[in-house]
C-alpha positions in Angstrom: 0.5 44.3 52.0 2.6 44.6 55.1 -0.4 43.9 57.3 -1.3 40.8 55.4 2.3 39.4 55.7 2.4 40.2 59.4 -1.0 38.4 60.0 0.2 35.4 58.0 3.5 35.2 60.0 1.6 35.5 63.3 -1.0 32.9 62.4 1.1 30.4 60.5 4.7 30.8 61.5 5.3 27.1 61.6 3.8 26.4 58.2 5.5 29.2 56.2 8.7 28.0 54.6 9.7 31.3 52.8 8.4 34.7 51.9 9.5 36.5 48.8 8.2 40.0 48.0 9.5 41.1 44.5 7.6 44.4 44.7 5.1 46.3 46.9 2.0 44.7 45.3 3.0 41.1 45.1 4.2 38.5 47.6 5.0 34.7 47.3 4.5 32.7 50.4 5.9 29.2 50.2 4.0 26.9 52.6 3.9 23.3 53.7 1.3 21.6 51.5 -0.5 20.2 54.6 -1.3 23.8 55.6 -2.8 24.8 52.3 -6.5 24.6 53.3 -6.2 26.5 56.6 -4.1 29.2 55.1 -6.3 29.6 52.0 -9.4 29.7 54.3 -7.7 32.4 56.3 -7.0 34.5 53.2 -10.4 33.9 51.7 -12.7 34.0 54.7 -10.9 36.0 57.3 -9.0 38.6 55.2 -11.7 38.5 52.5 -9.2 38.1 49.6 -10.5 36.9 46.3 -9.3 33.7 44.8 -8.1 34.5 41.3 -6.7 31.3 39.8 -4.0 28.6 40.4 -1.1 27.7 38.2 1.0 24.6 38.1 4.3 23.6 36.6 6.7 20.7 36.6 10.1 21.9 37.9 13.3 20.0 38.7 12.4 20.1 42.4 8.8 18.8 41.9 5.4 20.0 40.9 4.8 23.6 41.9 1.3 24.9 42.4 0.8 28.6 43.0 -2.6 29.8 44.3 -3.2 33.5 43.5 -5.4 35.7 45.8 -6.2 39.3 45.3 -6.9 42.2 47.6 -9.1 44.1 45.2 -9.1 47.2 47.3 -5.3 47.7 47.2 -4.4 45.7 44.1 -2.1 43.4 46.1 -1.6 39.8 45.0 -0.8 37.1 47.5 0.5 33.9 46.1 0.5 30.7 48.1 3.1 28.3 46.7 3.3 24.5 47.4 5.8 22.0 46.2 4.7 18.4 45.5 7.1 15.5 45.1 7.3 14.0 41.6 6.6 10.6 43.0 3.4 11.6 44.8 1.8 14.7 43.2 -1.2 15.2 45.3 -2.6 18.0 47.5 -6.0 18.9 49.1 -8.5 20.5 46.8 -9.5 24.1 47.5 -13.1 23.5 46.2 -14.5 23.4 49.8 -12.9 26.8 50.4 -14.0 28.3 47.1 -16.0 26.8 44.3 -13.8 29.0 42.0 -11.0 26.4 42.3 -13.0 23.6 40.7 -12.2 24.1 37.0 -8.6 25.1 37.4 -7.9 22.0 39.5 -9.4 19.9 36.8 -7.3 21.6 34.2 -4.1 21.1 36.3 -5.0 17.5 36.9 -5.5 17.0 33.1 -2.3 18.6 32.0 0.1 17.7 34.9 -1.5 14.7 36.6 -1.8 16.4 40.0 -4.4 14.6 42.2 -6.5 17.1 44.2 -7.8 15.1 47.2 -11.5 15.6 48.0 -12.3 17.3 44.7 -16.0 16.6 43.9 -15.6 16.0 40.2 -11.9 15.4 39.1 -12.7 14.3 35.6 -11.2 15.2 32.3 -11.5 18.9 31.4 -9.3 19.9 28.5 -7.9 16.8 26.9 -10.0 14.8 24.5 -11.8 11.7 25.8 -9.5 9.4 23.8 -6.3 10.9 25.2 -4.1 8.1 26.7 -4.3 7.5 30.5 -1.4 8.7 32.6 0.1 10.9 29.8 0.3 14.5 30.9 1.4 17.1 28.2 2.8 19.7 30.6 5.2 17.3 32.4 8.9 17.7 31.7 9.2 14.1 30.5 6.5 14.5 27.9 
């Protein structure tokens, strides 16, 4: 884990906002949303980490999305965290980095209303077809 953190700091020192390591197997790296693609590509393609899933939530500060990556050899989990403003909840899609992001981005879009720029198929995934437009059940205001 220490090696991964050092490599991230070395490559992306200007894009990393904070690093929190609650234990030896997990680290949270808060980054500028504009750097998401290049940092995710670095983890996935250069360090050969596996994309697990992404999770999203509506907090008081904005919409938080956490992208979870695994080093399967060591069991370490690296989480990239971005914060999106409530008035403009959009971020670049990870689908061009890994196809594994396609469904979870659609789910987060459905439930939170996050727009994933350059997603190839950002259509409804979970909610029924007759669900009202612009109503997102996981938003705090719902």
